[in-house]
Structures are given as structure tokens and as C-alpha cells.
C-alpha positions as CSV (number, residue, x, y, z in Angstrom):
1,S,19.6,-21.6,6.3
2,S,18.2,-20.1,3.2
3,D,20.0,-20.4,-0.1
4,L,20.9,-16.9,-1.4
5,L,22.4,-15.7,-4.6
6,Y,23.6,-12.4,-5.8
7,Q,22.9,-11.8,-9.4
8,P,24.0,-8.4,-10.8
9,L,21.9,-7.3,-13.7
10,R,22.5,-4.5,-16.2
11,S,19.0,-3.8,-17.4
12,W,15.3,-4.1,-16.5
13,D,14.9,-6.3,-19.6
14,A,17.5,-8.8,-18.4
15,M,15.6,-9.1,-15.1
16,A,12.5,-10.6,-17.0
17,T,14.5,-13.4,-18.7
18,H,17.0,-14.3,-16.0
19,R,16.7,-17.8,-14.4
20,P,18.8,-19.1,-11.7
21,E,19.0,-22.5,-13.5
22,E,21.1,-20.9,-16.1
23,E,23.8,-20.4,-13.6
24,G,24.0,-24.0,-12.5
25,L,22.3,-23.6,-9.2
26,V,20.2,-26.3,-7.5
27,N,16.9,-24.8,-6.4
28,P,18.1,-21.6,-4.6
29,E,15.4,-20.6,-2.2
30,I,16.1,-16.9,-2.5
31,V,17.6,-14.9,-5.4
32,I,18.7,-11.3,-5.1
33,Q,18.7,-9.3,-8.3
34,D,20.7,-6.2,-8.1
35,L,19.9,-3.4,-10.5
36,A,22.2,-0.7,-9.1
37,N,24.3,-0.4,-12.3
38,D,21.7,-0.4,-15.0
39,G,22.1,3.2,-16.1
40,A,19.3,4.6,-13.9
41,A,20.4,8.2,-14.2
42,G,19.9,8.2,-17.9
43,R,16.7,6.3,-17.8
44,R,15.3,8.7,-15.4
45,L,16.0,11.7,-17.7
46,H,14.4,9.8,-20.6
47,R,11.3,9.1,-18.4
48,Y,11.0,12.8,-17.6
49,W,10.8,13.6,-21.2
50,L,8.5,10.9,-22.0
51,T,6.2,11.8,-19.2
52,A,6.2,15.6,-20.3
53,G,5.4,14.4,-23.8
54,K,2.6,12.2,-22.6
55,I,1.0,15.0,-20.5
56,I,1.2,17.5,-23.5
57,A,-0.3,15.0,-25.8
58,T,-3.1,14.2,-23.4
59,I,-4.1,17.9,-23.0
60,A,-3.9,18.4,-26.8
61,A,-6.1,15.3,-27.5
62,K,-8.8,16.6,-25.2
63,A,-8.6,20.1,-26.7
64,I,-8.6,19.1,-30.4
65,P,-12.2,18.8,-31.7
66,K,-13.5,15.6,-33.2
67,S,-13.7,17.3,-36.5
68,L,-9.9,16.9,-36.8
69,P,-9.7,13.1,-36.3
70,R,-6.2,12.6,-37.9
71,L,-4.7,15.2,-35.6
72,K,-6.6,13.7,-32.6
73,N,-5.4,10.2,-33.4
74,G,-1.8,11.4,-33.7
75,C,-2.0,12.7,-30.1
76,Y,-3.4,9.4,-28.9
77,T,-0.7,7.5,-30.8
78,S,2.0,9.7,-29.1
79,I,0.4,8.9,-25.7
80,S,0.5,5.2,-26.7
81,R,4.2,5.2,-27.6
82,A,5.2,7.1,-24.5
83,R,3.1,4.7,-22.3
84,T,4.7,1.7,-23.9
85,K,8.2,3.0,-23.3
86,L,7.5,4.4,-19.7
87,Y,5.9,1.3,-18.4
88,R,8.1,-1.2,-20.4
89,L,5.2,-2.8,-22.0
90,R,5.0,-5.2,-25.0
91,P,4.2,-3.5,-28.3
92,P,0.5,-2.8,-29.1
93,D,-1.3,-5.2,-31.4
94,V,-4.0,-2.8,-32.5
95,S,-3.4,0.9,-33.7
96,I,-5.4,3.8,-32.2
97,P,-7.7,4.3,-35.3
98,D,-8.7,0.6,-35.1
99,L,-10.2,1.2,-31.5
100,D,-13.9,1.9,-30.7
101,L,-14.8,4.1,-27.6
102,L,-18.4,3.6,-26.6
103,E,-20.2,5.3,-23.7
104,V,-22.8,3.1,-22.0
105,E,-25.1,2.9,-18.9
106,I,-25.1,-0.4,-17.0
107,P,-28.3,-1.0,-15.0
108,Y,-28.4,-2.4,-11.5
109,E,-31.1,-3.2,-9.0
110,D,-31.7,-0.1,-6.7
111,P,-34.7,0.0,-4.4
112,E,-34.0,3.8,-3.6
113,A,-34.1,4.7,-7.3
114,E,-37.2,5.5,-9.4
115,E,-38.6,2.3,-11.0
116,G,-36.2,0.3,-8.8
117,K,-33.2,0.7,-11.1
118,G,-30.1,2.7,-11.2
119,F,-27.4,3.1,-13.8
120,L,-23.6,3.1,-13.6
121,G,-21.9,5.5,-16.0
122,A,-19.4,3.5,-18.0
123,F,-17.4,3.3,-21.3
124,V,-16.0,0.4,-23.3
125,L,-12.7,0.7,-25.1
126,K,-12.0,-2.3,-27.5
127,P,-10.7,-3.2,-31.0
128,K,-13.4,-2.6,-33.7
129,G,-15.8,-5.3,-34.5
130,D,-17.5,-8.0,-32.4
131,H,-14.8,-10.5,-32.4
132,Q,-14.8,-12.4,-29.0
133,R,-12.0,-11.3,-26.7
134,P,-11.1,-11.4,-23.1
135,T,-12.5,-8.5,-21.0
136,V,-11.0,-6.6,-18.1
137,M,-13.4,-5.0,-15.8
138,L,-12.3,-1.7,-14.1
139,R,-14.4,0.3,-11.6
140,T,-13.8,3.5,-9.7
141,P,-15.3,6.1,-7.4
142,Y,-12.9,8.8,-8.9
143,G,-14.6,9.2,-12.4
144,N,-14.1,6.6,-15.1
145,E,-12.0,9.0,-17.1
146,S,-9.2,8.3,-14.6
147,L,-9.1,4.7,-16.1
148,L,-8.5,5.8,-19.7
149,D,-4.7,5.1,-19.4
150,W,-5.3,1.5,-18.4
151,A,-8.2,1.0,-20.9
152,G,-6.0,2.2,-23.8
153,T,-3.1,-0.1,-22.7
154,L,-5.5,-3.1,-22.7
155,A,-7.5,-2.2,-25.8
156,E,-4.3,-1.8,-27.8
157,R,-3.2,-5.3,-26.8
158,G,-6.3,-7.0,-27.9
159,Y,-8.5,-6.8,-24.7
160,V,-12.0,-5.2,-24.2
161,A,-11.7,-2.8,-21.3
162,V,-15.0,-1.9,-19.5
163,A,-14.5,1.1,-17.1
164,A,-17.4,1.9,-14.8
165,D,-18.2,4.6,-12.2
166,C,-19.2,3.4,-8.7
167,R,-22.7,3.8,-7.5
168,G,-23.6,7.4,-6.8
169,R,-20.4,8.8,-8.4
170,Y,-20.0,11.0,-11.4
171,E,-22.0,9.7,-14.4
172,S,-23.9,7.1,-12.4
173,R,-27.6,7.6,-11.5
174,G,-29.3,6.0,-8.4
175,S,-28.8,5.8,-4.7
176,S,-25.8,7.5,-3.0
177,F,-22.2,6.2,-2.5
178,F,-21.1,4.6,0.6
179,P,-17.6,2.9,0.7
180,I,-17.6,-0.8,0.0
181,K,-21.3,-1.4,1.0
182,D,-22.6,-1.9,-2.6
183,E,-19.5,-2.9,-4.4
184,A,-20.2,-6.7,-4.7
185,A,-23.7,-6.0,-6.0
186,D,-22.5,-3.4,-8.6
187,A,-19.7,-5.9,-9.7
188,D,-22.4,-8.5,-10.4
189,A,-24.4,-6.0,-12.5
190,V,-21.3,-5.1,-14.6
191,I,-20.5,-8.8,-14.9
192,E,-24.0,-9.6,-16.1
193,W,-23.9,-6.8,-18.6
194,I,-20.5,-8.0,-20.0
195,I,-21.8,-11.7,-20.3
196,A,-24.7,-10.4,-22.5
197,Q,-22.4,-8.7,-25.0
198,P,-21.4,-10.4,-28.4
199,W,-17.7,-9.8,-27.8
200,Y,-17.6,-11.7,-24.4
201,D,-15.5,-14.9,-24.8
202,G,-16.0,-16.4,-21.4
203,R,-13.1,-14.8,-19.6
204,I,-13.1,-11.7,-17.3
205,G,-10.1,-10.2,-15.4
206,A,-10.2,-7.5,-12.9
207,H,-7.7,-5.2,-11.3
208,G,-7.4,-1.7,-9.6
209,A,-5.2,0.4,-7.2
210,S,-6.4,1.7,-3.9
211,Y,-10.2,2.0,-3.7
212,D,-10.3,0.7,-7.3
213,G,-8.7,-2.4,-5.8
214,F,-11.6,-2.7,-3.5
215,C,-13.9,-2.9,-6.7
216,A,-11.5,-5.6,-8.1
217,Y,-11.9,-7.7,-4.9
218,A,-15.7,-7.1,-5.1
219,S,-15.8,-8.9,-8.4
220,I,-15.3,-12.2,-6.5
221,G,-17.5,-11.3,-3.7
222,G,-20.8,-11.8,-5.3
223,K,-22.9,-14.5,-7.0
224,H,-20.7,-14.4,-10.3
225,R,-17.3,-14.9,-8.7
226,D,-17.0,-18.0,-11.0
227,K,-16.9,-15.8,-14.0
228,I,-13.6,-14.1,-12.9
229,T,-10.6,-15.7,-14.6
230,C,-8.0,-13.8,-12.6
231,L,-7.5,-10.5,-10.8
232,A,-4.6,-8.2,-9.9
233,P,-5.4,-6.0,-6.7
234,T,-2.8,-3.2,-6.3
235,V,-1.9,-1.4,-3.1
236,T,-5.3,-2.4,-1.6
237,S,-7.0,-4.9,0.7
238,S,-10.1,-7.1,0.7
239,S,-11.3,-5.5,4.0
240,L,-12.0,-2.1,5.2
241,H,-11.9,-2.2,9.0
242,S,-8.2,-3.0,9.2
243,I,-7.6,0.1,7.2
244,A,-9.7,2.5,9.2
245,Y,-8.5,1.0,12.5
246,G,-4.8,-0.2,12.9
247,P,-3.7,-3.5,14.5
248,S,-3.7,-1.8,17.9
249,G,-7.2,-0.7,17.6
250,A,-6.5,3.1,17.2
251,I,-8.2,4.8,14.3
252,N,-6.1,5.8,11.4
253,W,-7.1,9.4,11.9
254,E,-5.1,11.1,9.1
255,L,-6.3,8.6,6.5
256,C,-10.0,8.8,7.5
257,I,-10.0,12.6,7.6
258,R,-8.1,13.3,4.4
259,W,-10.0,10.6,2.3
260,I,-13.4,11.8,3.4
261,W,-12.5,15.4,2.9
262,L,-11.1,14.7,-0.6
263,V,-13.6,12.2,-1.9
264,I,-16.9,13.0,-0.2
265,A,-16.7,16.7,0.6
266,R,-14.6,18.0,-2.5
267,M,-14.8,15.6,-5.4
268,N,-17.9,14.6,-7.3
269,Q,-18.9,18.3,-7.7
270,P,-19.9,18.6,-11.4
271,D,-20.5,22.3,-11.2
272,A,-17.3,23.1,-9.1
273,S,-15.4,26.2,-10.2
274,I,-11.8,26.2,-11.2
275,R,-11.0,27.9,-7.8
276,W,-12.6,25.2,-6.0
277,K,-10.7,22.4,-7.9
278,F,-7.4,24.4,-7.4
279,D,-7.9,24.8,-3.7
280,T,-8.8,21.0,-3.4
281,M,-5.5,20.0,-5.2
282,S,-3.5,22.6,-3.3
283,H,-4.7,21.6,0.2
284,F,-4.5,17.9,-0.5
285,F,-1.5,17.4,-2.8
286,L,0.7,20.5,-2.7
287,R,0.9,21.9,0.8
288,K,2.8,20.0,3.5
289,K,0.6,21.7,6.1
290,S,-2.9,22.5,5.0
291,S,-4.5,25.1,7.1
292,I,-7.9,23.2,6.8
293,L,-6.6,19.7,7.4
294,E,-4.2,20.7,10.2
295,Q,-7.2,22.1,12.2
296,A,-9.3,19.1,11.4
297,Y,-6.6,16.8,12.9
298,V,-6.8,18.5,16.3
299,N,-10.5,19.5,16.4
300,T,-12.4,18.3,19.5
301,P,-14.8,16.7,19.9
302,A,-14.4,14.4,17.0
303,T,-18.1,14.2,16.3
304,E,-18.1,18.0,15.3
305,T,-15.3,17.4,12.7
306,D,-17.7,16.5,9.8
307,L,-19.8,19.6,10.2
308,Q,-16.8,22.0,10.7
309,F,-14.4,20.7,8.0
310,F,-16.5,18.5,5.7
311,G,-19.3,21.0,5.4
312,Q,-22.1,18.6,6.3
313,R,-23.2,16.1,8.8
314,L,-22.1,12.8,7.6
315,D,-23.5,9.5,8.9
316,M,-20.6,7.8,7.5
317,W,-18.2,9.8,9.8
318,Q,-20.4,9.5,12.8
319,D,-20.9,5.7,12.5
320,L,-17.1,5.2,11.8
321,L,-16.3,6.8,15.1
322,R,-19.1,5.1,17.1
323,N,-18.2,1.6,15.8
324,P,-14.5,1.0,16.4
325,S,-15.0,-2.7,17.1
326,L,-15.3,-5.2,14.1
327,E,-17.9,-7.0,16.3
328,S,-20.3,-4.1,15.8
329,P,-23.2,-4.9,13.6
330,W,-22.6,-1.8,11.6
331,W,-19.6,-3.5,10.0
332,A,-21.5,-6.6,8.9
333,D,-21.9,-5.3,5.3
334,K,-19.0,-2.8,5.2
335,N,-15.9,-4.8,5.9
336,R,-15.1,-7.9,3.8
337,L,-15.5,-7.7,0.0
338,C,-14.9,-11.3,-0.6
339,D,-13.7,-14.7,0.7
340,L,-10.2,-15.6,-0.5
341,S,-10.0,-18.8,1.6
342,Q,-11.8,-21.0,-0.9
343,G,-12.5,-20.8,-4.7
344,C,-10.2,-17.8,-5.3
345,P,-9.1,-17.5,-8.9
346,P,-5.4,-16.9,-9.7
347,I,-4.5,-13.6,-8.1
348,H,-1.5,-11.3,-8.3
349,I,-1.1,-8.9,-5.3
350,F,0.9,-5.8,-5.7
351,A,1.8,-4.0,-2.5
352,G,4.3,-1.5,-1.1
353,W,6.4,-1.7,2.1
354,Q,5.4,1.9,3.3
355,D,1.7,1.6,2.2
356,F,-1.1,1.7,4.8
357,F,-2.8,-1.1,2.8
358,F,0.2,-3.5,3.2
359,P,-0.9,-5.3,6.4
360,G,-4.2,-6.1,4.8
361,A,-2.6,-7.1,1.5
362,L,-0.3,-9.6,3.4
363,K,-3.4,-11.1,5.1
364,D,-5.0,-11.5,1.7
365,Y,-1.9,-13.2,0.4
366,E,-1.8,-15.6,3.3
367,E,-5.6,-16.3,3.2
368,A,-5.6,-17.1,-0.5
369,R,-2.5,-19.2,-0.3
370,A,-3.9,-21.2,2.6
371,G,-7.0,-21.8,0.5
372,G,-4.9,-23.4,-2.3
373,A,-5.2,-20.6,-4.8
374,E,-2.5,-19.7,-7.3
375,V,-1.1,-16.5,-5.6
376,W,1.6,-14.1,-6.7
377,L,3.0,-11.3,-4.5
378,T,5.0,-8.3,-5.5
379,I,6.2,-5.8,-2.9
380,S,7.9,-2.7,-3.9
381,D,9.8,-0.1,-2.0
382,L,7.0,2.5,-2.2
383,C,4.3,4.3,-0.3
384,H,0.8,5.0,-1.4
385,W,1.5,8.1,-3.3
386,D,4.6,6.8,-5.2
387,V,2.6,6.7,-8.3
388,P,5.4,6.5,-10.9
389,K,7.1,3.7,-9.1
390,L,3.8,1.8,-8.7
391,I,2.9,2.3,-12.4
392,R,6.4,0.9,-13.5
393,T,5.8,-2.2,-11.4
394,S,2.1,-2.8,-11.8
395,F,1.4,-2.0,-15.4
396,P,3.8,-4.6,-17.0
397,G,3.2,-7.1,-14.1
398,T,-0.6,-6.9,-14.5
399,L,-0.4,-7.1,-18.2
400,D,1.9,-10.2,-18.1
401,F,-0.6,-11.8,-15.6
402,Y,-3.5,-11.3,-18.0
403,D,-1.3,-12.5,-21.0
404,A,-0.6,-15.7,-18.9
405,H,-4.1,-16.5,-17.8
406,M,-6.4,-15.0,-20.5
407,P,-4.3,-14.1,-23.5
408,P,-6.0,-12.3,-26.4
409,P,-6.3,-14.0,-29.8
410,S,-3.1,-12.1,-31.0
411,K,-1.0,-13.3,-28.1
412,S,0.2,-16.6,-27.0
413,S,0.2,-17.5,-23.3
414,Q,2.9,-15.6,-21.4
415,Q,5.2,-17.6,-19.3
416,L,5.5,-16.2,-15.7
417,P,8.6,-16.4,-13.5
418,Q,9.3,-19.6,-11.5
419,R,9.1,-17.9,-8.2
420,R,5.8,-16.4,-7.0
421,V,7.1,-13.8,-4.6
422,R,9.2,-10.7,-5.5
423,C,10.1,-8.0,-3.0
424,Q,12.4,-5.0,-3.3
425,L,15.0,-4.4,-0.7
426,Q,14.2,-0.9,0.9
427,G,16.3,2.0,0.0
428,S,17.8,0.1,-3.0
429,R,17.1,-1.1,-6.6
430,S,17.7,-4.8,-5.5
431,W,14.9,-7.4,-5.5
432,L,14.5,-10.7,-3.7
433,E,12.9,-13.6,-5.4
434,M,11.4,-16.5,-3.2
435,D,8.6,-19.0,-3.3
436,T,6.7,-17.8,-0.1
437,F,6.8,-14.8,2.2
438,P,8.3,-14.3,4.7
439,P,11.3,-16.6,4.0
440,P,12.9,-18.6,6.9
441,S,14.9,-16.4,9.2
442,T,16.9,-16.5,12.5
443,P,16.1,-13.9,15.2
444,L,18.8,-11.4,16.1
445,V,18.2,-9.7,19.4
446,L,19.6,-6.3,20.2
447,H,19.1,-4.9,23.7
448,L,18.5,-1.2,24.5
449,G,21.5,-0.3,26.4
450,A,23.6,2.5,28.0
451,E,24.4,5.7,26.2
452,S,21.5,5.1,23.9
453,G,23.0,2.1,22.4
454,L,21.7,-1.1,20.8
455,S,23.9,-4.2,21.3
456,S,23.6,-8.0,21.6
457,A,24.7,-7.8,25.3
458,V,22.0,-7.4,27.9
459,A,22.4,-3.8,29.3
460,D,22.6,-2.7,32.9
461,A,21.7,0.9,32.6
462,P,19.6,3.4,34.4
463,A,16.0,4.0,33.5
464,V,15.2,6.8,31.0
465,C,12.0,8.8,30.8
466,Y,10.1,11.2,28.5
467,D,6.9,13.3,28.7
468,F,4.1,13.0,26.2
469,D,1.8,15.9,25.8
470,P,-1.4,15.3,23.7
471,A,-1.8,19.1,23.4
472,C,1.5,19.0,21.5
473,P,1.7,15.4,20.2
474,T,4.7,13.7,18.9
475,P,4.6,14.0,15.0
476,V,5.3,11.4,12.4
477,I,7.8,11.9,9.5
478,G,7.2,9.6,6.5
479,G,6.0,6.0,6.6
480,A,2.6,4.5,5.7
481,S,0.9,7.9,5.8
482,F,-2.0,9.1,3.5
483,H,-0.2,12.6,3.1
484,P,1.4,12.9,-0.3
485,R,4.0,15.2,1.1
486,N,4.8,13.2,4.2
487,C,5.0,9.5,3.4
488,G,7.5,6.8,2.5
489,R,11.2,6.8,3.3
490,M,12.1,10.2,4.8
491,E,15.0,11.6,6.8
492,Q,14.3,11.6,10.6
493,S,16.7,14.1,12.2
494,A,13.9,16.7,12.9
495,L,11.9,14.0,14.8
496,E,14.9,12.4,16.6
497,S,15.9,15.9,18.1
498,R,12.6,16.1,20.1
499,E,12.7,15.6,23.9
500,D,9.7,13.2,23.7
501,V,11.5,10.7,21.5
502,L,14.2,8.3,22.8
503,I,16.6,6.9,20.3
504,F,19.0,3.9,20.5
505,T,21.7,3.3,17.9
506,S,23.9,0.2,17.1
507,E,27.5,0.1,16.3
508,V,28.5,0.3,12.8
509,I,27.6,-2.8,10.8
510,E,30.8,-4.7,9.8
511,T,29.3,-7.5,7.5
512,E,26.4,-7.3,5.2
513,T,23.1,-8.3,6.8
514,I,19.8,-9.1,5.2
515,I,16.6,-8.5,7.4
516,V,13.3,-9.9,5.9
517,G,10.1,-10.3,7.8
518,S,8.4,-8.7,10.9
519,P,10.7,-7.0,13.5
520,S,9.3,-6.5,17.0
521,V,10.2,-4.6,20.1
522,V,9.7,-5.8,23.7
523,L,9.6,-2.8,26.2
524,F,9.6,-2.6,29.9
525,L,7.8,0.5,30.8
526,Q,6.1,2.4,33.7
527,S,3.5,5.0,32.9
528,E,1.9,7.5,35.2
529,L,-1.4,7.0,33.4
530,E,-3.3,4.0,32.5
531,H,-4.0,5.1,29.0
532,F,-1.0,5.5,26.8
533,D,0.6,4.5,23.5
534,A,4.0,2.9,22.9
535,V,5.3,3.7,19.5
536,A,8.5,2.1,18.0
537,R,10.1,2.9,14.7
538,L,13.1,1.0,13.0
539,C,15.6,3.2,11.2
540,V,18.8,2.8,9.2
541,V,21.5,5.4,9.7
542,Q,23.7,6.1,6.6
543,G,26.4,8.6,7.5
544,R,24.7,11.4,9.5
545,K,21.3,10.7,8.2
546,S,18.6,8.5,9.6
547,F,15.7,6.9,7.4
548,N,12.6,5.3,8.6
549,V,12.2,1.5,7.6
550,C,9.0,0.3,9.5
551,D,7.1,1.2,12.7
552,G,4.2,0.1,14.9
553,M,2.1,1.2,17.8
554,S,0.5,-0.5,20.8
555,R,-2.4,1.3,22.6
556,Q,-2.9,0.4,26.2
557,G,-5.9,0.6,28.5
558,V,-9.7,0.1,28.6
559,Y,-11.5,3.1,26.9
560,G,-14.9,4.6,26.7
561,G,-17.6,2.1,25.6
562,G,-15.7,-0.8,27.2
563,Q,-13.2,-1.2,24.3
564,V,-10.1,-3.0,25.3
565,F,-7.0,-2.2,23.4
566,C,-3.6,-4.1,23.4
567,S,-3.0,-5.9,26.6
568,C,0.4,-5.9,28.4
569,T,2.0,-8.0,31.1
570,K,2.0,-6.2,34.5
571,G,4.7,-6.9,37.1
572,D,4.4,-6.9,40.9
573,D,6.3,-3.6,41.0
574,G,3.9,-1.9,38.5
575,S,6.2,-2.3,35.5
576,L,4.6,-3.1,32.2
577,Q,5.9,-5.5,29.5
578,V,4.7,-4.2,26.2
579,R,5.3,-5.8,22.8
580,V,5.2,-3.7,19.7
581,S,5.1,-5.3,16.2
582,L,6.9,-3.2,13.6
583,G,5.1,-4.5,10.6
584,H,7.3,-6.0,7.8
585,C,10.3,-5.1,6.0
586,A,13.1,-6.2,3.7
587,L,16.4,-4.4,4.3
588,R,20.0,-5.0,3.3
589,L,22.4,-3.4,5.8
590,S,25.8,-2.7,4.2
591,P,29.1,-2.2,6.1
592,G,29.4,1.3,7.6
593,E,25.6,1.6,8.2
594,R,23.9,1.4,11.6
595,L,20.5,0.5,13.0
596,R,18.4,3.0,15.0
597,L,15.3,2.5,17.2
598,Q,13.0,5.3,18.1
599,I,10.7,5.1,21.1
600,C,7.9,7.5,21.7
601,S,4.2,7.7,22.3
602,G,2.7,9.4,19.3
603,A,2.7,9.5,15.5
604,H,0.4,12.5,15.0
605,P,-1.8,12.7,12.9
606,R,-1.4,9.2,11.4
607,W,-2.9,7.6,14.5
608,L,-5.3,9.5,16.8
609,R,-3.4,10.9,19.7
610,N,-4.0,9.3,23.1
611,F,-5.7,11.9,25.3
612,G,-4.7,10.0,28.4
613,T,-8.1,10.1,30.0
614,G,-9.7,6.9,28.7
615,E,-12.7,8.9,27.4
616,D,-14.7,7.7,24.3
617,I,-13.0,9.2,21.3
618,T,-16.3,10.6,19.9
619,T,-16.8,13.0,22.8
620,A,-13.2,13.4,24.4
621,T,-12.0,16.9,24.9
622,N,-9.9,16.7,28.0
623,M,-6.2,15.9,27.7
624,V,-3.6,14.9,30.3
625,K,0.2,15.0,30.0
626,N,1.9,11.6,30.7
627,R,5.4,10.6,31.9
628,I,6.7,7.2,30.7
629,T,9.8,5.6,32.1
630,L,11.7,3.0,30.0
631,F,13.7,0.4,31.8
632,R,16.8,-1.4,30.4
633,S,18.5,-3.9,32.8
634,P,18.9,-7.7,33.2
635,A,15.7,-7.7,35.2
636,Y,14.0,-5.5,32.5
637,P,15.6,-6.5,29.2
638,S,14.0,-4.0,26.7
639,R,15.0,-5.3,23.2
640,L,14.7,-5.2,19.6
641,V,14.2,-8.6,17.7
642,L,15.0,-8.8,13.9
643,P,14.4,-11.5,11.5
644,V,17.8,-12.0,9.8
645,V,18.1,-14.2,6.6
646,Q,21.2,-16.3,6.6
647,M,23.1,-16.0,3.3
648,Q,24.6,-19.1,1.6
649,A,25.0,-19.7,-2.1
650,A,23.8,-23.1,-3.3
651,G,26.0,-25.0,-5.7
652,V,28.8,-22.5,-5.5
653,S,31.8,-21.8,-3.3
654,P,31.4,-20.7,0.3
655,S,31.7,-17.0,-0.8
656,S,29.7,-15.0,-3.3
657,L,30.5,-11.9,-5.2
658,L,28.6,-8.6,-4.6
659,S,27.5,-6.4,-7.4
660,D,30.6,-4.3,-7.0
661,G,32.8,-7.4,-7.2
662,S,33.8,-7.5,-3.5
663,A,33.8,-10.8,-1.7
664,L,31.2,-11.7,1.0
665,D,32.5,-13.8,3.9
666,A,30.9,-17.2,4.1
667,G,30.0,-16.7,7.8
668,S,28.4,-13.3,7.5
669,P,24.7,-13.2,8.5
């Protein structure tokens, strides 16, 4: 069993300095740090004031003319102070008036451009003078102004920040933008330019979130990977295919439509009107149901979606639909950004439990670790759009990582924590610390039983069935969605009241239980159609409310173009045994809570709905309703399998104290 310790902490600062050795423990394998009583309510109000002040100062700084430098610098100083407090950063080493902001153009080889050269729009923010310093390379397709916050954070602490636009975006000149395709070559161009500068000291770091994280990975995907000292990719992945197409092979429909609509069709419009920009923000960020995007989700055939909703015929969209398999030659230069299995520099991966990038991030962690790299992993309880949570984790974590591996002249090397993996328990403010992920666990099997129950005893209950109608598909609430208003941990009652969703609920938990790892579901089904999806979702019930934890989908059948999706075991009587992986989670179940399992056949619009016909998704228009029957008996033991971490304190008595002072039974799982 794993060694486990509860350590109640009163402040975020205490967490950074706590070491289990100080408690007289002998190499505990897992440490739980509980931050439940650290005055979070007061800190939250303080953050609101700081955030409001930072926004006001940012607007004022842009509006104030350069002819009033003292007033302009005063605004930037206010931004710096708010940023330091908000993100819990070490104090700046350099004041705002002692920084230089330089706009530059970085050349790159471009056969499509005039004279065979293109230029990446960029800026450099650094302490004044040409003293040699470590450099952090930042690149983005969203306009390099979006990187000013990070650039300011780094430059004030003695680093040189180089922030560049991607090829074909904003201030860059040359060939057009295509996701991932040219990122390694452009990273090489930026590195070559940095090496030629007088302030270059031989050390370069790279980091970024989401697509900016693609750019960070690309820095070690070209011919200059040996120039990268360390990198810190955040809520991202080193490959694209696993993001566009899920583990089951189904396309991540919502993500592809929303990202292309926002980034390709709406952004990068230098002459866009205020009305255009407001409509873009409204439809993407503010509306829970956008009239434009909701129609795009259900449009058929899929090949007409670009023309109708993106306003243009896009080769990117057409090729994405026609090449679902990674074996397709089309993916040869558009999938992997780098090889992490050998020669990877020190890397700190920041991820989120409810982020669609998380499966890819975990693969990156495993690949880099297997290759012998120094790998750090931080998993927060957040989704892709939990920006405030992400910033409070990634800003101090990334800066500490740079301070440890390439400290500036004014800073001695930062000592990093002993354990390289930290993950937050979902729905709480507690964190686990461990050496590797996932930790050792014991499988706990709960069978789908009578009266919609979940229990350890094998059930002998009649079969239950539901109908899935692709014309009115089962929606998804929360989870790893790309919708800012429908992602992360959300209450599930509206979904669980639908007739096309089966729910199974456990008895009340009597002893505290820690679940860490990859849950899975084994279902015995019968489907009227050959082509169908099995969707399973693990939830925790607190009182009368149910909240999603993790989920997964398994698509069955052979579809147009000969693509084979997830296979299942077929019995002599026609029954199907389907296994559904629910991804990964870290959950602490407290006494009084219950587990719940949802079973259905859709998660619209996150995954493209199954039409039931097996037609190629590019041209499919026909839809067929399907009836699915679920068995739960000794002959067909449908079940949920949970990875439970056994709790045992090392070097202390058989019982430990919880953060509220109550005792934990030694035999509790």
C-alpha cells in the first residue's frame, strides 16, 4: 500500500516550504496538502480588487500618450504590483523605467514569399543594456500583445522575453498560417535570431498555454533543440491528432468547429469593426447557446460547414474531415511537434483534469519520463477556460522552474520540491504530492445492480434499455469541453433527468476513500444497430447535487472509408462486451457522499453524434434511431472499476488526523 499523510496547511506560502521530513516521516510516497482553512474567502475578495485594478491600469496605460512617460510608467508599475500579488510571485528585480521594449522582425525561410523570406512580427522586453541574460521564447497565433503579461513578469525578474507571432498571423509577413505545420521551422528561426543577439548568454527557455504550448514544444522539434535549456508547456500537448480525434476515433466536433470559427474565420482581421469584435466575443465567450455555433454543430453534410459558417471554403477543414486516421499521409507533418523519448531537456508539464489536452499531456509525461528526462507534472482541478486558476498555478510554477534551471544574474538557483508530481483533488483545495503518476492503487469493483444501484455484490437484475436519437442527441454538461460556458465541474441534474440517460448510484460512503488513476467501465450491451456509441461518466453526489468527475466514449462499428473504431467482444447470443475508459481523476470521497455512473450514447456536441448508418462523416446526412439494452446479471456483470489508493501513514500511529481534527480509521480504504 502507498504511504499517505494528511498535512493541514494555513496558507499558500506554507505549502511552498513544507517538507515531510520535518514531520519525522520516513519517505512517504504520497503527501496530501489540505488548504481548506487558509482564509480563501478573504483572499478571493482581495483578488477581485487586484484584478479590477490591473484591468483599469492596463486600459489607462494604453490610452495615455507616450508624451506622459511618468504617468504611463505609473500605470505599468501598478500592473506589476497587482500581478505580483495575484500570482504569488517573487518581488521584481528591475523597475518598469529600467526596461526596454523593442519591436523587431525575425526573418525565416519562406519559399512562398517574395525573395524567399518571410518575417515574424515580434517584440523584445528586457532590462536596459546588453548584459547577457537567460532568454525566454514565447510564440503565439493570437497576437504577440497577448504575451505582454508574461513578458513583463519575466523582464522584471531579470530575463529577456522574446514574443513572436506565428507565421501568417497579425504582424507577421509571408505564407499563410496552418496549425502546427511550420512551427518547428519558425522556432528554429527565432532561436537563430536570439543566438545572434549580444544579450544572449547560452540559455533559452520556452513555455506557453494551449496553442502557445504547441509553439513551446516546437522549440525542441527542430535542428536547434540542443539550445533549449528547459520548457514548461501548459494545458497543451505535443501532438495534434489526439486532440482533433479522441481515443475512440470520433472527432472532437465542438473543439474543431469553435477553434476554426474563432481563430481562422473571426480573428486576425486587422480592419474588423467594433461590432465584428463584439459579436465574436459574444458568440464565443458570453452566450451559452450561440445561434451561429449551435447551427454549425448540427449542419449536414459536414463538408458544407466551412462554407456556411466559416464564410469560406477551407482546405484545413476538408482535409481534417477526410483524414481521420493517423496513418494518412496528410498527418505526416501536422501531428507531432517533437520527440520526447530522447534528449528532452528538463520539462514541467502543467495540466488540468477537465481539459481536453490532458490525455495528450499525460502521454507526453510518460514518454519524456521513459526517455530519462527530468520531468515535472502539475495537474490542477481546472478546465481549459479556468484562466484565473491556471494563472495562479502556472505563473509561479513556471517562474520557479526557470529560476531553478536558468536563473538570471540577480537570482541564485531556486530549489524545487522533492517530489516531481503534484495533483489537486477534484472539487477541493487539497493537493497530492508523489514521485510518479499514477500512484499504486487497488481496484475497487462496483456492479451495476437493481434499482439503479452500484454495489460490490454482483447483481441479478433485469435488463434496462434506452433509445438514442441522433436528431435529438444526448447533450453533455461540463467536462473537457471547449465551450467557456459549458466546461469543467458542473451540476448534472438536467442531464440525469433525460430518458436517454441511465444512472446508477452507490450507497452513502461511510469511510473516506481516495480514488487516483484511470477508472473504467465494462458494459454488456445489445444494440439494434451495428454503429453506436457507449458513453460513461463518473459523478460524485453531494447531498442532492451530482457533479461530473471524468468520462469516456467508445465508438463501435466499421464506418465509411473502412475506418474501424473501438472493437468489442461479441457473445454467441449477440450480446456485446464494451470497455469504456473514463480518462483519469483524483477524487477524495468523504463520508455522506455517493458515487454515480451515467450511461448513454451521446455527448453532443463535444463528440460528433453517431448517425447510426456507418456512412462517411464527410457526406453523411441520414440518421437512424437506435435502441440499446444494458444487461446486469451474473452472466453479464456490467461494472465500474475504480483505482483506490490505500491510506497508511508512515512512521506514525495506525490512525491519522484529518484537517478538521477527526480521526481516520486505520483500515479505511
